[in-house]
Structures are given as C-alpha cells and as structure tokens.
C-alpha positions in Angstrom: -14.7 -89.4 -51.6 -11.5 -91.5 -51.2 -8.6 -89.7 -49.4 -6.1 -88.2 -51.9 -2.4 -88.6 -51.5 -0.4 -85.3 -52.0 2.1 -85.5 -54.7 5.4 -83.6 -54.9 5.0 -80.1 -56.4 8.7 -79.2 -56.2 12.0 -80.1 -54.4 14.2 -77.3 -53.3 17.9 -77.4 -52.4 18.6 -75.1 -49.5 20.9 -72.1 -50.3 23.8 -71.1 -48.0 23.3 -67.5 -46.7 24.8 -65.3 -44.0 22.4 -63.3 -41.8 22.4 -61.3 -38.6 26.0 -60.4 -37.6 27.5 -63.3 -39.5 25.5 -66.4 -38.9 25.8 -69.1 -41.6 22.4 -70.7 -42.5 20.8 -73.0 -45.0 17.6 -71.3 -46.4 15.0 -73.1 -48.4 12.0 -70.7 -48.3 12.6 -66.9 -48.9 15.0 -67.2 -51.8 15.0 -66.5 -55.6 14.1 -70.2 -56.1 11.2 -70.3 -53.7 9.9 -66.9 -52.4 7.2 -68.3 -50.1 4.7 -71.2 -49.5 1.7 -69.2 -48.4 1.5 -68.3 -45.5 5.2 -69.3 -44.8 7.7 -66.7 -45.8 11.1 -68.1 -44.7 12.6 -71.3 -43.4 16.2 -71.2 -42.2 18.2 -74.2 -40.9 21.2 -73.3 -38.7 23.7 -75.8 -37.5 27.4 -76.2 -37.2 30.2 -77.7 -35.0 32.2 -74.5 -35.6 31.2 -71.6 -33.2 32.5 -69.1 -35.7 29.5 -69.9 -37.9 27.0 -68.7 -35.4 28.4 -67.0 -32.2 27.9 -63.4 -33.7 24.2 -64.1 -33.5 21.3 -61.8 -34.3 21.8 -58.5 -32.3 18.8 -56.4 -31.6 16.6 -55.9 -34.8 13.0 -55.1 -35.6 10.1 -57.1 -37.0 6.7 -56.1 -38.1 3.8 -58.0 -39.7 5.0 -61.6 -39.2 5.3 -64.4 -36.6 8.7 -66.0 -36.1 9.1 -69.6 -34.9 12.4 -70.8 -33.5 12.8 -74.6 -32.9 16.0 -75.9 -31.3 17.5 -79.4 -31.8 20.9 -78.7 -30.1 22.6 -75.8 -28.3 20.7 -72.8 -27.0 19.6 -69.4 -27.9 19.4 -66.5 -25.4 16.8 -63.9 -26.3 15.3 -60.6 -25.1 12.8 -58.2 -26.6 11.3 -54.8 -26.4 8.1 -56.0 -24.6 10.0 -57.3 -21.6 10.6 -61.0 -22.4 14.0 -62.6 -21.9 15.3 -66.1 -21.4 17.0 -69.1 -23.0 15.6 -71.9 -25.1 17.5 -75.2 -25.5 17.1 -78.6 -27.2 13.5 -79.4 -28.1 12.2 -75.9 -27.0 10.2 -73.6 -29.1 9.9 -69.8 -29.2 6.9 -68.4 -31.1 6.9 -64.6 -31.5 4.1 -62.6 -32.9 5.7 -59.3 -34.0 2.4 -57.6 -35.0 2.7 -53.8 -35.2 6.3 -53.8 -34.1 8.8 -55.5 -31.8 12.6 -55.3 -31.4 14.5 -58.5 -30.3 17.8 -60.2 -30.2 18.7 -63.8 -30.5 22.2 -65.0 -29.5 23.1 -68.7 -30.1 25.5 -70.7 -27.9 26.6 -74.3 -28.2 25.9 -77.2 -25.7 28.4 -80.0 -25.8 29.9 -78.5 -28.9 26.7 -78.5 -31.0 24.3 -76.0 -32.3 21.3 -76.7 -34.6 17.7 -75.5 -35.1 15.3 -73.9 -37.4 13.5 -70.5 -37.8 10.2 -70.3 -39.7 8.5 -67.0 -40.6 4.7 -67.1 -40.8 2.8 -64.3 -42.5 0.0 -62.5 -40.7 -3.3 -61.4 -42.4 -3.7 -57.8 -43.3 -6.4 -57.1 -40.6 -4.1 -58.4 -37.9 -0.6 -57.1 -38.9 -0.8 -54.1 -36.6 -2.0 -56.0 -33.5 -0.2 -56.1 -30.2 3.1 -58.1 -30.2 2.9 -61.4 -28.3 5.4 -64.0 -27.2 5.1 -67.7 -26.4 7.9 -69.9 -25.1 7.3 -73.7 -25.0 9.7 -76.0 -23.1 10.5 -79.3 -24.6 8.6 -81.1 -21.8 5.5 -79.4 -22.9 5.6 -80.8 -26.4 3.8 -84.1 -26.6 5.1 -87.1 -28.6 3.0 -89.5 -30.6 4.7 -92.9 -30.6 3.2 -95.3 -33.2 3.5 -99.0 -33.0 5.8 -99.1 -36.0 8.4 -96.9 -34.3 7.4 -93.6 -35.9 7.8 -90.7 -33.3 6.0 -87.4 -34.0 6.6 -84.3 -31.8 3.5 -82.2 -32.0 4.4 -78.6 -31.7 1.2 -77.2 -33.3 -1.8 -78.9 -34.7 -3.2 -82.3 -33.9 -1.9 -85.8 -34.7 -3.7 -89.1 -33.8 -5.9 -87.0 -31.4 -2.9 -85.4 -29.7 -2.8 -81.6 -29.8 0.3 -79.5 -29.7 0.8 -76.7 -27.1 1.2 -73.7 -29.6 -2.3 -72.3 -30.1 -4.1 -69.1 -31.2 -1.9 -68.7 -34.3 -3.5 -66.9 -37.2 -2.7 -69.4 -39.9 -4.0 -72.4 -37.8 -0.8 -74.3 -38.6 0.4 -77.8 -38.1 4.1 -78.1 -37.2 5.6 -81.5 -36.5 9.0 -83.0 -36.0 8.7 -86.6 -37.5 11.2 -89.5 -37.1 10.5 -92.5 -39.4 12.5 -95.7 -38.7 14.1 -97.6 -41.6 11.8 -99.6 -43.9 8.6 -97.9 -42.7 6.0 -95.4 -44.0 4.5 -92.6 -41.9 1.2 -91.2 -43.1 0.4 -87.7 -42.0 -3.1 -86.2 -42.5 -3.4 -82.7 -44.0 -6.5 -80.5 -44.1 -7.4 -80.1 -47.8 -6.7 -76.6 -49.0 -3.9 -76.0 -46.7 -0.4 -75.4 -48.2 2.2 -77.8 -46.9 5.9 -78.8 -47.1 8.2 -81.3 -45.7 11.8 -80.4 -44.8 14.0 -83.5 -44.7 17.1 -82.9 -42.5 18.3 -86.4 -41.6 18.5 -89.6 -43.7 16.6 -90.0 -46.9 13.0 -90.8 -47.8 10.5 -91.3 -50.6 7.6 -88.9 -50.9 4.9 -90.0 -53.4 7.2 -91.7 -55.9 10.2 -89.3 -55.5 13.4 -90.3 -53.6 14.6 -87.3 -51.6 18.0 -86.9 -49.9 18.7 -84.4 -47.1 18.7 -81.5 -46.8 15.8 -80.8 -49.1 12.5 -78.9 -48.8 9.6 -80.7 -50.6 6.5 -78.5 -51.5 3.3 -80.7 -51.6 0.3 -80.4 -54.0 -3.2 -80.4 -52.5 -4.7 -83.5 -51.0 -5.6 -85.2 -47.8 -2.4 -86.9 -46.6 1.3 -87.4 -47.3 3.3 -90.6 -47.0 7.0 -90.4 -45.9 8.6 -93.8 -46.7 12.1 -94.9 -45.7 14.2 -97.7 -47.0 17.5 -98.8 -45.6 18.0 -95.9 -43.2 15.7 -93.8 -40.8 14.7 -90.3 -41.7 13.7 -87.2 -39.8 11.8 -84.2 -41.1 9.7 -81.2 -40.3 6.2 -81.2 -41.5 4.4 -77.9 -41.8 1.1 -76.8 -43.1 -1.3 -73.9 -42.8 -4.1 -72.0 -44.5 -2.9 -69.7 -47.3 -3.9 -66.0 -47.0 -4.0 -65.2 -50.7 -3.0 -61.6 -50.0 -0.4 -59.3 -51.6 3.0 -59.4 -50.0 5.5 -56.5 -49.7 8.8 -57.5 -48.1 11.7 -55.5 -46.9 14.1 -57.4 -44.6 12.4 -58.1 -41.3 9.1 -56.2 -42.4 6.4 -58.0 -44.3 3.3 -56.0 -45.1 0.8 -55.8 -48.0 1.9 -52.6 -49.7 5.0 -50.7 -50.3 3.4 -47.8 -48.6 3.2 -49.8 -45.5 6.8 -50.8 -45.8 7.8 -47.1 -46.0 5.7 -46.4 -43.0 7.6 -49.1 -41.0 10.9 -47.6 -42.1 9.7 -44.0 -41.2 8.5 -45.3 -37.7 11.9 -46.9 -37.1 13.7 -43.6 -38.0 11.4 -41.5 -36.0 11.4 -43.6 -32.8 7.7 -44.5 -33.1 8.2 -48.1 -34.1 7.7 -49.5 -30.6 4.3 -48.5 -29.2 3.2 -48.8 -25.5 
C-alpha cells in the first residue's frame, strides 16, 4: 500500500495564560479549544525578553499520573524535587520527569544573555502505571543527536528515530517521537510517522505549508492519520516541534497538576496531599 500523507485536522492559535507564581506562557494544548491530543495533555511555550514575565517561576508543587518534558531553547531552569534530584538545564537540554504516584518539584527560570525560551509538554500515563515509582531523566544538549540532510534540514532527535538515528530519551510509556526540526527556505522536510499514532506540529519560527495549508507562527497543527507529514517552506526558513505518540484511549480526570482516570482518584490525590501521604518512600 502506498504511503499516505497526513492532512491537517485542525490549526490552533496558542492562548496567553499565567501559571506558577506569575509566569506568562502561550498554551496550545490543555485549553478550552484543544483539551488534549491523546496521550499529550498540555503544551506550553514560554519565552520573553522581559524577566518580569518569568522570574517568579514555578515554586514547589505536586504532580501525579503524568510525565512532564521541559525542552530549553534559551536561558536556563534550575530545578529540584522530592526524590533528591537537583540541577540546571540550559539551551538544548531536556528534562523528562515521570511523576507516577507522586512527586513534588520546583522549576525556576533564569535568563542567559537576556533571553529565556522553551517548552513544557505533559504526557499522560496509562492507568496501570500511574502509581509507579517517580523517575527523572536529564539529557544534556550534547547527548541529543542531529540529523543533517543534504538539503539543509536539521532535525534534533530527542525521542524516537529519524533516518536511523535514535534519540536519547527512552523507556517512555507512550513510545513518543519528539523532534526539533529546522527547514531552510524553499525546501520540504518529510517526517515519517507510525500509523495509528496521534501527532502534531508546533510551528514557532517562520511559516510553512502542511498538506495544502499555509501556517504562520506560532501555531499548533493537529494531524490526521497517515504515514508521513511534509513541512514545506517558501521564502523563509521555519522551525517547529514534531511530536507523536500512541493514544491511550482511556478516560481522563484532570485537576491542576493531577491527571488520573476517575474523579475518585483525583480526590484521593488531594487527600494524600492534605494528609502528608502524597510522597511515599
């Protein structure tokens, strides 16, 4: 059977939100417009030249039932958590945290050379694994391989496989692909996608054509099913995130930083937090 191009299902304009202790973000997944792209629950794009937009950061807060992925383009984030991890991630670095049954952590952004920019993605966990032991992976920029195609396309492979090159983030429940893709002007980058996976493109620099639809930045493009997507540029280059993963097809109950399968499980998380039993040895 011939490979099928993925068409555009929808195009989402990010919404301005304030989170944490006063951080200004652009949110494209996890809104009234787009609740989730199974198994992806939230996508935030943070970036500003004004430190007042982000310095208040995200003081210590809980998570249960999800994985959070922070990918930095500029600036840095200092983090620490309740399972003993601490450190700083900077440009090109990735932090992939599996909250499982419960973790407390804080993320405090700082500029470098006056700039701060990055993304946070939330990935759902299957019901059978939501109460597993928390886990933490920190991947330095130098550990993330780049695929450089002859046409000038550059693909940073954070998770998944492109042109036989595998990303360093492994053992994630959704078996995701997470790519940072640069496409030069007047070129087309084709990206293979496993059929049946849900997928989206987040365009954050330049503009591009996906299928037959012209897309400016910043926009999130949800894709229909198929085997590949083409990102085509015209007079200017473009840069985007490409993310795909196997959907869970499970019920979702959300309350702030908790994502479970039933409201009863949400109430249990809140009770554990009140009773001091949220963090387990």
